[in-house]
Backbone bond lengths (Angstrom), bond angles and torsions (degrees), N, CA, C in turn:
res aa  C-N    CA-C-N  psi(-1)  N-CA   C-N-CA  omega(-1)  CA-C   N-CA-C  phi
1 X - - - 1.450 - - 1.529 111.18 -
2 X 1.329 116.90 -42.78 1.469 120.53 178.48 1.523 110.30 -61.61
3 X 1.341 116.60 -40.35 1.465 119.89 178.73 1.524 111.02 -61.46
4 X 1.323 116.60 -39.82 1.467 120.73 178.62 1.524 110.12 -63.64
5 X 1.326 116.81 -44.48 1.466 120.89 179.86 1.520 110.59 -62.52
6 X 1.328 117.04 -43.79 1.466 120.17 179.32 1.522 111.26 -63.83
7 X 1.340 117.20 -36.85 1.462 120.97 177.39 1.521 110.32 -64.80
8 X 1.324 116.68 -44.21 1.468 120.82 178.52 1.523 110.24 -63.63
9 X 1.323 117.12 -41.75 1.464 120.45 179.62 1.518 111.07 -62.98
10 X 1.335 116.85 -42.07 1.458 121.03 179.84 1.521 110.24 -65.73
11 X 1.315 116.58 -41.94 1.461 121.73 -178.70 1.522 111.66 -67.38
12 X 1.319 117.29 -42.84 1.468 121.06 -175.85 1.519 113.25 -90.21
13 X 1.324 117.06 -17.11 1.456 120.17 -178.00 1.517 113.42 83.68
14 X 1.313 116.89 6.38 1.467 121.15 179.78 1.521 109.75 -97.06
15 X 1.333 116.62 146.15 1.468 120.95 176.29 1.518 110.08 -128.66
16 X 1.297 116.14 36.50 1.469 119.95 -174.75 1.517 113.23 -65.85
17 X 1.326 118.25 -38.12 1.461 119.77 -173.42 1.514 111.69 -80.41
18 X 1.326 118.65 -61.97 1.467 119.74 -177.59 1.517 111.75 -79.36
19 X 1.313 118.71 -29.82 1.459 121.23 178.32 1.517 111.88 -63.39
20 X 1.310 116.75 -40.21 1.461 121.15 179.13 1.521 111.03 -65.50
21 X 1.336 116.89 -41.62 1.456 119.13 -178.61 1.526 111.25 -66.78
22 X 1.323 118.24 -36.29 1.464 120.74 177.54 1.525 110.42 -67.53
23 X 1.325 116.76 -41.28 1.454 120.43 178.65 1.527 110.46 -66.83
24 X 1.318 116.55 -40.96 1.459 121.42 178.21 1.524 110.34 -60.55
25 X 1.339 117.01 -43.41 1.457 121.25 178.74 1.530 110.42 -62.08
26 X 1.320 116.86 -41.55 1.463 121.42 -179.79 1.528 111.28 -61.11
27 X 1.321 117.47 -40.94 1.458 120.81 -177.47 1.516 113.11 -78.77
28 X 1.327 118.20 -30.98 1.463 120.69 -175.71 1.526 113.85 -89.09
29 X 1.307 118.92 -21.87 1.461 121.94 -175.94 1.530 113.29 -55.36
30 X 1.336 120.35 -43.64 1.475 119.08 179.51 1.524 113.65 -63.38
31 X 1.327 118.05 -20.38 1.456 121.27 -179.59 1.524 112.45 -76.61
32 X 1.328 117.59 -16.53 1.463 121.42 -177.29 1.524 109.17 -86.79
33 X 1.323 116.03 126.51 1.463 122.24 -179.72 1.526 108.68 -108.94
34 X 1.325 116.80 131.83 1.465 122.15 177.79 1.524 108.35 -110.23
35 X 1.343 115.76 123.73 1.458 121.85 -175.61 1.516 109.99 -130.26
36 X 1.331 116.89 131.59 1.467 120.41 173.85 1.524 108.20 -83.01
37 X 1.330 115.66 135.81 1.460 121.04 -177.35 1.522 110.01 -146.28
38 X 1.317 116.34 169.05 1.462 122.74 178.49 1.522 107.92 -118.94
39 X 1.321 116.13 133.27 1.461 121.29 178.03 1.528 108.85 -70.45
40 X 1.317 116.31 134.35 1.468 120.82 -179.67 1.523 112.26 -108.61
41 X 1.336 116.91 12.76 1.461 119.46 -177.59 1.525 111.39 -64.19
42 X 1.319 117.26 -44.41 1.466 120.72 177.16 1.531 108.22 -129.63
43 X 1.295 117.85 -171.24 1.455 121.26 -175.96 1.515 115.72 -90.53
44 X 1.323 118.95 4.15 1.469 121.07 -177.80 1.518 111.29 -68.05
45 X 1.314 117.97 -43.09 1.463 121.65 178.57 1.510 114.02 85.80
46 X 1.318 117.09 43.70 1.465 121.65 178.99 1.528 110.50 -65.18
47 X 1.330 115.84 138.70 1.463 121.45 179.94 1.523 110.28 -98.40
48 X 1.321 115.40 137.97 1.459 121.81 -179.40 1.514 110.73 -136.38
49 X 1.311 115.56 157.33 1.457 122.32 169.51 1.528 106.50 -108.93
50 X 1.314 116.16 123.65 1.457 121.59 -176.57 1.524 109.39 -107.78
51 X 1.318 116.48 128.95 1.459 123.14 177.83 1.526 107.65 -101.97
52 X 1.320 117.29 122.57 1.463 121.23 -178.45 1.525 110.88 -131.14
53 X 1.315 114.35 156.38 1.462 121.41 172.25 1.523 106.92 -148.64
54 X 1.313 116.44 125.72 1.468 122.02 179.50 1.523 111.75 52.43
55 X 1.305 117.08 46.55 1.468 124.22 177.81 1.529 113.91 62.89
56 X 1.328 117.34 21.58 1.457 122.50 174.41 1.524 108.48 -115.46
57 X 1.315 116.44 133.47 1.460 121.09 178.59 1.518 108.46 -78.94
58 X 1.327 116.43 124.55 1.454 122.05 179.03 1.520 112.00 -97.34
59 X 1.342 115.66 -36.64 1.463 120.02 -173.39 1.517 108.96 -160.48
60 X 1.314 115.84 144.60 1.462 122.05 173.26 1.517 106.70 -131.88
61 X 1.328 116.26 125.70 1.463 119.58 179.33 1.517 109.77 -135.60
62 X 1.346 117.05 147.21 1.461 120.31 178.87 1.527 111.28 -65.94
63 X 1.318 116.33 146.44 1.459 121.63 174.34 1.526 107.20 -78.24
64 X 1.316 117.22 127.99 1.467 122.28 -172.37 1.523 112.67 -58.35
65 X 1.316 118.48 -43.59 1.467 120.92 -175.99 1.529 113.00 -97.26
66 X 1.326 117.56 23.96 1.467 121.11 179.61 1.521 110.34 -68.34
67 X 1.336 118.47 133.16 1.465 120.47 -177.40 1.527 113.87 -68.98
68 X 1.324 118.22 -31.48 1.467 120.26 -175.94 1.523 113.06 -83.91
69 X 1.315 117.47 -44.09 1.461 119.59 -172.92 1.517 115.53 -119.29
70 X 1.321 118.86 -15.32 1.463 119.70 -178.08 1.519 110.52 58.95
71 X 1.337 116.75 -129.95 1.462 119.48 -179.56 1.524 112.86 -94.33
72 X 1.326 117.56 5.52 1.465 119.90 -177.16 1.526 111.27 -104.15
73 X 1.316 114.82 170.09 1.455 121.64 178.22 1.523 109.38 -154.37
74 X 1.306 116.13 155.99 1.466 119.70 175.22 1.529 109.09 -78.73
75 X 1.297 117.44 174.88 1.463 121.84 -178.16 1.528 111.81 -64.06
76 X 1.319 117.15 -33.86 1.467 120.31 179.01 1.526 110.65 -69.93
77 X 1.310 116.55 -42.83 1.456 120.46 178.39 1.516 112.78 -67.04
78 X 1.305 116.50 -28.94 1.462 121.35 -179.20 1.526 112.47 -75.56
79 X 1.342 117.21 -40.00 1.458 119.62 -171.38 1.530 115.69 -122.68
80 X 1.308 119.94 -19.11 1.471 121.18 -172.27 1.522 113.39 -69.81
81 X 1.321 118.97 -21.68 1.459 120.46 -178.57 1.527 112.08 -63.99
82 X 1.317 117.51 -24.51 1.460 121.17 -175.97 1.531 112.81 -66.34
83 X 1.333 117.70 -25.59 1.463 119.22 -179.67 1.524 111.98 -67.85
84 X 1.315 118.42 -20.87 1.466 121.56 179.45 1.528 110.50 -62.09
85 X 1.337 117.51 -37.97 1.462 121.87 179.18 1.523 112.89 -82.31
86 X 1.317 117.56 -6.38 1.457 121.69 -176.03 1.526 111.34 -69.18
87 X 1.309 116.09 145.95 1.466 121.34 177.43 1.528 111.50 -67.55
88 X 1.335 117.70 -26.91 1.468 120.97 -177.52 1.525 113.07 -85.84
89 X 1.327 118.20 -5.94 1.468 120.97 -178.63 1.509 111.21 -79.29
């Protein structure tokens, strides 16, 4: 589908679809903050990098060279962060 859109854009000279997304990414990237943190759910001390924007968590990923968890995470570390952004939390 992306190839079709790029072909249409090249043929018509318009860059409305992919051009807008690239410009949007350029303007929004500085708003994203990446912070290294440690999970406090249990005593293992897994290290994560948290991506936030305007006090909303966008992404949580394990730190590759973390001594406790490496590139893995438990089920709580993988999915529990999403409840923070929930309206019911």
